[in-house]
C-alpha distance (Angstrom), angle and dihedral (degrees) to the residues before:
residue distance angle dihedral
M1 . . .
R2 3.79 . .
I3 3.79 123.5 .
A4 3.79 130.2 -174.2
T5 3.78 117.4 -155.9
I6 3.79 123.3 -168.6
D7 3.79 126.0 -163.3
I8 3.81 111.6 -160.1
G9 3.77 98.7 -159.8
T10 3.77 133.9 178.5
N11 3.78 93.3 -107.3
S12 3.81 105.5 19.5
I13 3.78 140.9 17.1
H14 3.80 111.7 -136.5
M15 3.79 130.9 -169.9
I16 3.77 132.3 -175.8
V17 3.79 129.3 -176.9
V18 3.80 113.7 -149.7
R19 3.78 134.7 -172.7
V20 3.78 112.3 -142.6
R21 3.79 113.8 -135.2
P22 3.83 123.0 -142.5
D23 3.84 90.1 -103.6
L24 3.85 88.5 57.1
S25 3.78 94.0 -109.2
F26 3.80 116.2 119.0
E27 3.76 143.5 -142.8
I28 3.81 124.8 -147.2
V29 3.80 111.6 -121.6
D30 3.80 97.9 175.7
R31 3.78 140.1 4.1
E32 3.79 136.6 -174.9
K33 3.78 138.6 173.9
E34 3.79 139.2 -172.4
M35 3.81 122.9 -163.0
V36 3.79 98.3 -143.0
R37 3.83 98.7 156.0
L38 3.78 91.0 -134.5
G39 3.80 91.4 173.8
A40 3.81 97.7 48.2
G41 3.78 105.1 127.5
G42 3.80 91.1 -9.0
L43 3.80 106.2 88.7
D44 3.80 131.1 105.9
G45 3.79 93.6 41.6
R46 3.78 97.4 -47.9
A47 3.79 120.9 131.2
L48 3.76 124.1 -92.4
T49 3.79 107.4 -109.3
D50 3.79 121.0 -111.6
T51 3.80 89.9 -119.3
A52 3.80 92.9 52.0
M53 3.78 92.7 48.2
Q54 3.80 92.8 47.6
N55 3.80 91.2 49.8
G56 3.78 89.5 47.9
L57 3.80 92.9 51.2
L58 3.81 91.6 48.9
A59 3.80 90.8 51.7
L60 3.80 92.9 46.4
S61 3.82 91.5 48.7
R62 3.80 89.5 54.7
F63 3.79 90.8 46.8
R64 3.80 90.6 51.6
R65 3.80 90.9 53.6
L66 3.79 90.4 48.3
A67 3.80 91.8 49.8
D68 3.81 90.4 49.2
S69 3.81 90.2 50.7
H70 3.82 87.5 59.3
R71 3.81 90.7 48.4
V72 3.77 92.1 -128.2
D73 3.78 119.1 -167.6
E74 3.80 95.7 -144.3
I75 3.79 137.8 15.8
V76 3.80 115.8 -154.8
T77 3.81 113.9 -166.5
A78 3.81 124.8 -175.3
A79 3.80 130.8 178.8
T80 3.78 123.4 -154.7
S81 3.79 140.8 -173.6
A82 3.81 102.6 -20.4
V83 3.81 95.7 49.4
R84 3.79 91.8 35.5
E85 3.80 92.2 60.3
A86 3.81 103.8 31.4
D87 3.78 116.8 104.7
N88 3.82 88.3 -138.3
G89 3.80 94.8 44.7
R90 3.81 91.9 113.9
E91 3.77 89.8 52.8
F92 3.80 90.2 53.9
L93 3.82 92.3 49.2
D94 3.80 90.2 51.5
A95 3.81 90.0 49.9
I96 3.80 90.3 52.0
Q97 3.79 91.8 54.5
Q98 3.79 92.8 45.1
C99 3.82 94.6 48.2
T100 3.80 101.1 37.3
G101 3.79 107.4 16.3
M102 3.81 89.2 -123.5
R103 3.78 119.7 130.1
A104 3.80 108.1 -141.8
I105 3.78 120.0 -164.0
V106 3.80 127.6 -155.8
I107 3.79 113.7 -126.8
S108 3.79 125.8 -158.9
G109 3.78 123.0 -113.3
T110 3.79 90.3 -109.8
E111 3.80 91.8 52.5
E112 3.79 90.2 46.6
A113 3.80 90.0 54.1
R114 3.80 92.1 48.2
L115 3.81 92.5 51.8
I116 3.82 92.4 46.8
H117 3.79 90.5 51.7
Q118 3.80 90.2 49.9
A119 3.82 90.3 53.3
A120 3.81 94.6 45.3
V121 3.80 95.7 52.2
Y122 3.81 88.7 45.8
G123 3.81 89.7 55.3
V124 3.81 99.1 39.3
D125 3.78 122.1 47.7
V126 3.79 106.9 -126.0
G127 3.79 93.7 169.6
T128 3.78 111.5 -161.5
G129 3.78 92.1 -29.3
S130 3.78 134.1 97.9
A131 3.79 126.9 -105.3
V132 3.77 137.7 -165.5
V133 3.81 113.1 -138.4
V134 3.80 119.8 -157.2
D135 3.79 121.6 -168.8
I136 3.80 121.2 179.0
G137 3.78 117.2 -160.6
G138 3.74 135.0 170.1
G139 3.78 95.2 -95.7
S140 3.77 105.4 20.6
V141 3.79 147.3 16.4
E142 3.79 119.3 -132.3
L143 3.80 118.9 -151.5
T144 3.79 122.9 -175.6
V145 3.78 138.5 164.3
G146 3.77 125.0 -163.5
S147 3.77 147.6 98.1
A148 3.79 136.5 -81.9
A149 3.83 87.1 -81.1
G150 3.80 93.2 61.3
A151 3.79 147.1 -68.1
T152 3.80 121.2 -53.5
L153 3.80 93.6 -169.3
T154 3.81 127.2 24.2
R155 3.79 125.2 -175.8
S156 3.78 132.8 172.8
L157 3.82 116.7 -163.4
K158 3.81 126.9 -167.7
I159 3.80 95.6 -127.2
G160 3.81 103.2 104.5
V161 3.80 122.4 152.1
I162 3.81 95.9 -100.1
R163 3.81 90.8 52.0
L164 3.79 92.7 48.3
T165 3.80 93.7 44.8
E166 3.79 92.0 50.8
R167 3.81 91.3 46.4
F168 3.84 98.3 44.5
R169 3.79 105.2 28.6
A170 3.81 99.2 112.5
S171 3.78 93.3 112.2
D172 3.80 136.6 40.9
P173 2.97 116.1 -142.7
L174 3.78 88.8 36.5
S175 3.78 108.1 -100.3
K176 3.79 120.3 -129.7
R177 3.77 89.3 -112.4
D178 3.82 93.6 52.3
D179 3.81 89.3 44.8
R180 3.78 89.8 51.9
D181 3.82 93.1 45.7
M182 3.81 93.0 48.1
T183 3.80 91.7 48.0
Q184 3.80 91.5 49.3
Y185 3.82 91.0 47.6
V186 3.83 92.2 51.2
T187 3.80 92.8 43.3
E188 3.79 91.7 55.8
A189 3.82 92.7 45.1
I190 3.82 94.2 52.6
A191 3.81 98.2 37.8
E192 3.80 98.0 96.6
P193 3.85 99.4 43.0
I194 3.81 91.8 42.7
A195 3.80 90.4 52.6
Q196 3.80 89.7 51.0
I197 3.81 91.6 47.6
R198 3.79 93.3 50.0
A199 3.79 90.6 47.8
L200 3.82 90.5 54.0
G201 3.80 91.9 46.6
F202 3.78 130.5 -139.5
D203 3.78 141.5 -156.5
R204 3.80 102.9 -144.2
V205 3.80 144.8 2.2
I206 3.81 122.8 -123.0
G207 3.80 120.5 -162.2
T208 3.82 121.5 -157.1
S209 3.81 137.1 171.3
G210 3.78 133.8 67.3
T211 3.81 94.2 -82.5
I212 3.79 94.4 53.9
L213 3.81 93.0 42.6
S214 3.81 90.0 51.5
L215 3.80 91.1 50.0
G216 3.80 89.9 45.1
A217 3.80 91.5 52.2
L218 3.81 90.2 52.3
A219 3.79 92.4 43.9
S220 3.79 93.9 51.2
G221 3.81 95.4 57.1
E222 3.78 142.9 -57.7
T223 3.80 93.7 -99.1
R224 3.79 92.6 61.1
S225 3.80 120.4 81.4
A226 3.78 128.3 -160.2
D227 3.79 89.4 -110.5
D228 3.82 92.6 59.6
E229 3.78 122.2 94.9
V230 3.83 106.2 -78.1
R231 3.78 99.5 156.0
N232 3.82 111.9 137.7
L233 3.82 91.1 0.1
R234 3.80 110.6 151.6
V235 3.79 114.4 -142.8
P236 3.83 124.9 -173.7
T237 3.79 113.1 -119.0
K238 3.79 91.2 -129.8
Q239 3.81 87.7 67.2
F240 3.81 90.5 56.7
R241 3.82 86.8 52.2
R242 3.80 89.2 54.2
V243 3.81 91.8 49.6
R244 3.80 89.9 50.1
E245 3.77 92.0 53.2
E246 3.79 92.5 47.3
L247 3.82 96.1 47.4
T248 3.80 96.2 45.3
A249 3.79 88.8 55.3
L250 3.82 93.2 57.3
N251 3.78 130.7 78.7
L252 3.78 121.9 -137.1
T253 3.79 95.0 -91.8
E254 3.79 90.7 52.8
R255 3.79 93.4 45.4
L256 3.81 89.9 53.9
R257 3.80 87.5 63.2
V258 3.83 95.8 50.7
P259 3.83 107.8 121.1
G260 3.80 112.3 -116.1
L261 3.82 95.9 13.7
D262 3.80 115.4 120.8
P263 3.84 104.5 -123.3
R264 3.80 89.0 -139.2
R265 3.81 88.8 65.4
A266 3.79 96.7 45.1
D267 3.80 95.2 99.8
L268 3.83 95.0 47.3
I269 3.81 101.8 35.7
V270 3.81 94.8 85.1
A271 3.81 92.0 60.0
G272 3.81 88.3 45.1
A273 3.81 92.3 52.4
V274 3.81 93.5 49.0
L275 3.79 92.1 44.5
F276 3.81 96.7 48.7
D277 3.78 95.1 42.7
T278 3.80 90.1 50.7
I279 3.82 91.5 51.4
L280 3.80 91.8 48.7
K281 3.78 92.0 49.3
A282 3.81 90.6 50.8
L283 3.81 90.8 49.7
D284 3.82 89.7 48.4
V285 3.81 96.2 -141.9
S286 3.78 131.5 152.2
E287 3.80 100.7 -145.1
V288 3.79 144.6 13.9
T289 3.80 129.5 -143.8
L290 3.80 112.2 -139.6
C291 3.79 118.0 -137.3
G292 3.78 126.0 -169.2
L293 3.81 93.1 -159.1
S294 3.78 120.7 90.5
L295 3.79 141.7 140.7
R296 3.81 97.3 -28.6
E297 3.81 91.3 54.6
G298 3.78 89.4 44.3
L299 3.80 89.2 55.5
A300 3.81 89.6 52.6
L301 3.80 93.3 48.5
D302 3.79 91.8 46.8
Y303 3.81 92.3 49.9
I304 3.80 91.7 49.5
H305 3.80 91.5 48.2
R306 3.81 93.3 49.7
N307 3.81 95.1 43.1
R308 3.79 104.6 42.3
T309 3.79 92.9 137.5
K310 3.77 92.8 49.2
V311 3.80 92.2 46.9
A312 3.80 90.0 51.8
K313 3.80 89.4 49.3
V314 3.78 91.5 53.0
E315 3.80 90.5 50.9
Q316 3.78 90.3 49.4
Y317 3.80 93.4 45.9
P318 3.82 109.0 26.5
D319 3.82 92.4 174.8
V320 3.81 109.2 87.2
R321 3.82 93.2 -146.7
R322 3.79 95.2 53.7
R323 3.79 90.9 41.9
S324 3.79 93.3 52.8
V325 3.82 90.1 50.0
I326 3.80 92.2 51.1
E327 3.81 91.8 45.1
L328 3.83 90.8 52.9
A329 3.79 90.9 46.8
E330 3.80 91.8 50.4
R331 3.80 92.9 46.4
C332 3.80 86.6 57.7
N333 3.82 93.1 47.5
Y334 3.79 94.3 -118.3
S335 3.79 124.0 -173.8
A336 3.79 101.3 -106.5
A337 3.81 94.0 -168.0
H338 3.80 94.8 52.2
A339 3.82 94.5 40.5
G340 3.79 91.0 48.8
Q341 3.81 92.4 49.8
V342 3.80 92.4 48.8
A343 3.81 90.4 48.6
R344 3.81 91.9 50.5
I345 3.80 92.7 49.9
A346 3.82 92.8 44.3
L347 3.81 92.4 51.3
S348 3.79 91.5 46.1
L349 3.81 90.1 53.0
F350 3.81 90.3 45.8
D351 3.81 93.6 52.0
Q352 3.79 94.4 47.2
T353 3.79 95.7 48.8
V354 3.82 98.2 38.9
A355 3.81 92.0 110.6
T356 3.79 88.5 63.5
H357 3.80 104.5 37.4
G358 3.82 94.2 36.9
L359 3.81 97.8 -150.9
D360 3.81 121.4 144.9
R361 3.80 141.8 -143.7
Q362 3.79 95.3 -69.3
E363 3.80 92.3 56.7
R364 3.81 89.1 43.9
E365 3.79 89.0 57.8
W366 3.80 91.6 49.4
L367 3.80 89.9 51.8
E368 3.78 91.8 51.7
Y369 3.78 92.9 50.9
A370 3.80 92.4 45.3
A371 3.81 89.5 51.6
L372 3.80 91.2 51.7
L373 3.82 90.6 50.1
H374 3.78 101.8 35.0
D375 3.80 96.8 105.2
I376 3.82 101.5 36.3
G377 3.81 89.3 106.1
V378 3.81 87.8 75.3
H379 3.82 83.3 76.5
I380 3.82 85.6 74.6
S381 3.81 98.7 34.2
F382 3.78 138.1 -43.9
A383 3.79 93.5 -121.3
R384 3.81 108.9 86.0
H385 3.80 88.6 -2.4
H386 3.81 90.3 151.0
K387 3.80 88.8 63.9
H388 3.78 91.4 44.6
S389 3.81 88.4 51.9
Y390 3.80 89.5 53.3
Y391 3.80 91.4 52.3
L392 3.81 94.5 46.2
V393 3.78 93.2 49.5
K394 3.79 93.6 43.7
H395 3.80 92.0 51.3
G396 3.79 99.4 27.7
D397 3.82 96.6 103.8
L398 3.80 94.5 -118.8
R399 3.78 103.5 -166.4
G400 3.78 120.8 -137.3
F401 3.81 96.4 22.5
E402 3.80 127.9 115.6
P403 3.83 114.3 -129.1
D404 3.82 92.9 -106.1
E405 3.81 90.7 51.1
A406 3.80 92.5 52.0
A407 3.82 89.3 47.1
V408 3.82 92.7 52.7
I409 3.82 92.1 48.5
A410 3.80 91.9 46.9
L411 3.80 93.4 48.3
T412 3.79 92.0 47.0
T413 3.82 88.7 57.3
R414 3.81 88.7 45.8
Y415 3.81 92.5 58.7
H416 3.80 99.6 43.6
R417 3.83 88.1 102.8
R418 3.79 140.8 14.6
A419 3.83 115.2 7.2
T420 3.78 123.5 32.6
P421 3.83 121.3 -135.0
K422 3.81 117.7 -67.4
K423 3.80 128.4 -177.7
T424 3.79 90.0 -124.2
H425 3.81 93.2 60.8
P426 3.82 115.1 107.2
G427 3.78 112.2 -109.5
Y428 3.78 94.2 14.7
S429 3.79 92.2 65.8
D430 3.81 90.0 53.7
L431 3.80 93.2 61.8
S432 3.78 126.0 93.5
P433 3.83 116.9 -103.6
S434 3.79 91.6 -104.0
L435 3.80 93.1 51.9
R436 3.81 90.9 46.2
R437 3.81 87.8 56.3
T438 3.80 89.2 49.1
V439 3.81 91.5 52.8
R440 3.81 91.2 49.3
T441 3.80 91.2 51.9
L442 3.81 97.1 43.5
A443 3.80 93.2 44.3
A444 3.81 91.0 50.4
L445 3.82 90.9 51.8
L446 3.81 91.5 46.0
R447 3.79 92.7 47.6
L448 3.80 91.8 55.2
A449 3.81 92.8 43.4
E450 3.81 89.6 51.9
G451 3.80 89.5 51.8
L452 3.80 90.5 52.2
D453 3.80 89.1 62.1
R454 3.79 96.6 38.2
S455 3.81 92.6 137.1
H456 3.83 92.0 48.4
G457 3.79 85.3 -130.0
Q458 3.83 98.5 116.4
S459 3.81 88.7 -130.4
V460 3.82 95.6 149.5
S461 3.78 107.4 87.7
D462 3.78 101.5 175.1
V463 3.80 140.2 18.4
I464 3.80 120.1 -162.0
V465 3.79 118.0 -178.8
S466 3.80 116.8 -161.3
P467 3.80 127.7 178.7
V468 3.79 110.0 -134.7
D469 3.80 115.9 -178.5
D470 3.80 105.0 -52.5
A471 3.81 96.3 -20.0
Y472 3.78 140.5 69.3
F473 3.80 121.2 -123.7
I474 3.80 115.8 -156.2
R475 3.77 112.1 -160.1
L476 3.77 114.5 -161.8
G477 3.77 127.3 -154.5
A478 3.79 114.3 -154.8
H479 3.78 140.0 -170.5
G480 3.78 98.6 -176.0
D481 3.78 144.2 16.1
T482 3.82 107.3 -38.4
E483 3.79 100.7 172.6
L484 3.82 92.1 112.9
E485 3.81 91.5 46.0
L486 3.81 93.7 53.8
W487 3.80 91.7 45.7
A488 3.82 92.9 49.7
A489 3.81 93.1 43.8
Q490 3.78 92.3 54.3
R491 3.81 90.2 49.2
H492 3.81 94.2 49.9
V493 3.80 103.9 36.2
A494 3.83 97.6 88.2
P495 3.87 97.1 86.1
L496 3.81 90.9 52.8
E497 3.80 90.9 47.7
Q498 3.80 88.2 54.8
V499 3.81 92.9 48.2
L500 3.79 93.8 47.8
G501 3.80 94.7 37.9
R502 3.80 93.0 -132.0
P503 3.80 136.8 95.4
I504 3.81 115.5 -108.9
R505 3.79 124.8 -142.1
F506 3.80 128.1 -170.2
E507 3.77 132.6 -145.2
F508 3.79 134.1 164.7
L509 3.76 127.5 -118.2
G510 3.78 120.4 -150.7
R511 3.76 115.6 -65.8
T512 3.79 114.3 -90.2
A513 3.77 139.3 -179.1
E514 3.80 92.9 -142.1
P515 3.83 117.7 114.4
L516 3.78 121.0 -119.7
G517 3.80 109.8 -87.4
P518 3.81 139.8 156.1
P519 3.82 112.5 -42.3
P520 3.81 115.6 -97.0
G521 3.76 111.4 -82.1
R522 3.82 93.6 12.5
E523 3.78 116.7 90.8
R524 3.76 120.3 -161.2
P525 3.83 110.8 -103.4
S526 3.81 109.0 -97.9
E527 3.80 94.2 -126.1
A528 3.79 92.8 53.4
P529 3.84 104.2 76.8
S530 3.78 120.2 -141.2
V531 3.79 113.7 -90.1
A532 3.76 88.9 -142.6
E533 3.79 87.6 63.5
S534 3.78 95.3 43.5
S535 3.78 99.2 44.8
G536 3.75 98.0 49.5
S537 3.81 90.5 -130.1
C-alpha cells in the first residue's frame, strides 16, 4: 500500500509518499516541500492573504499530481496553526477540495504534538526510556514527553518562528534589547510546560522540524548542509548556543551567505535560534538528537495504526479495482466460497467458448467481478436478491471503474437468475448495443456457473467444454453429490445456448478430488489473477 501525507504548515507545506511494509512499518519513496509562508500576516485570528492561499493551492496541486504519479491508495492532508487560527481558514479548505479533490482536515495543537511525538520515537530509538520531543514550526512549538508507546504530556505553544519574527523584527541584526525581549517572552511562554516536563523526567531530547534541522546542520559543522543526512545525529547544546550567537550578529544579507543555510530560511532563522536555545537552556540538557521525521510521518503512522485491516487488504489485493470489489462483497457478508466457485466456473466457461462469443480480457474481468458480487443482494433479502445485487453494485462506489463498466457488472449480477435482459429494463436500455450484447453473454455465462454450484457445496471440480458437430458438450468432474448442480444447469443453460447459437449437453467425468482449475491445454492469462487467490476461498 502507498500513502501520501501532506502537512499544511504555517511556514511550509510538506508531502511524503510512503510504501507500507507487511509488518506495518513504512519506507519513504518520495518527498517534497514548498515554503509558501501561508501564515505570514495571517496569524492570531487574521485572514490568510490571497497571495498565501494562491501559493498554497499551487503547491498542493503539484503535490496531488505527484501523489497520483505514485498511484497512492490514500492521501491524508492535515492543516495546522495558520489555517486553524485564520478567520478564512474554512474558505481555504474548501478551495483545496475544489482545486485538488483532496479533503484537508484541521488538527488541534494537542493532536499535532501527539503525532509529532509518534513520528520522533519511530525515527529515534528511545528504548525503554523517556524522551522530550521539540518541534518548532512557523506558528507554534510542540513540546511532548513520553516513551516509545506514546506521549505522556503534549503541549502546543503559540511561539513559532513567524510569530516571533513578526513580533520582534524591529532590528536587523537583532539588537541586544530585542534579543533580550524575545528570550524573556519565550521563557515565560514555556515556563509551565517545561516545569511539568522536568517533573516527569526524561532521558534525552529529540529535535524535529526544518528549523531545528537547519540549526543542527549549522551546529554540527560548516561542511554539513541541512539537506545532508542528519537523522539520529547527536549535537551538543553548546554548539546551538554558538550558532545562536553567530546568527544574531548577522544581518539578512550576511545570513544569506552563511554556508549550509537555506536562503529561504534566512529571515526566520534568527528567531528559531533564539527560541531553540532558550528551550534547551530551560530543559538543562547537554545534547540533542536530530530527527528528520515529524508531523507528516506521524500522519502516516497514525493512518496505518487506525487502518490495519484496510492496509492488509491493500497488500492482499494491490489492484484498486479488485480490492474495491472484495471490500463491497465483504461489507455485504458474501459467501466467499460460493462466490469464488461461481467465478472459477464462469471464467472457465468464458475461456473455452471465447472463439464463439468473441469477448476479450476486459469483459472477462467484468464477468469475474460480477460472479464475486452476484449474491450480495441477499444482504438485504433473499427474495429479489438479484435486483438488490444490481442496486448495491451500481451504487457501491466501486473505485477505479468507469460508469459503463460498473453498469455492465451490476446488470450481469441482475440477470444471474429469473428474467433475462430486455430493452425495456432500466439501466440495460441505457447501454449501447455492443454493451447490451456483452451483458447478455456475461449474464448467460454467470447464470450457468451459478447453476453449477446450486448446492453451494463446490462439488464440481472440473468443467471441460468441447464442440462436437453443431453442439457443445460440457463434461463435469465432481467430488461430491452433484444432482442439484446438474438439475440447475439444465434449467439455466438456455440463455447461453442462445448466445452461442448451439445446444449444450452435459455429461459427468469420473469423480475426482482435484479442485477446479484452468481447462487442460488452456492456461489462465497471466494478467488475470486467479479467483481462488482473490476470493479467499
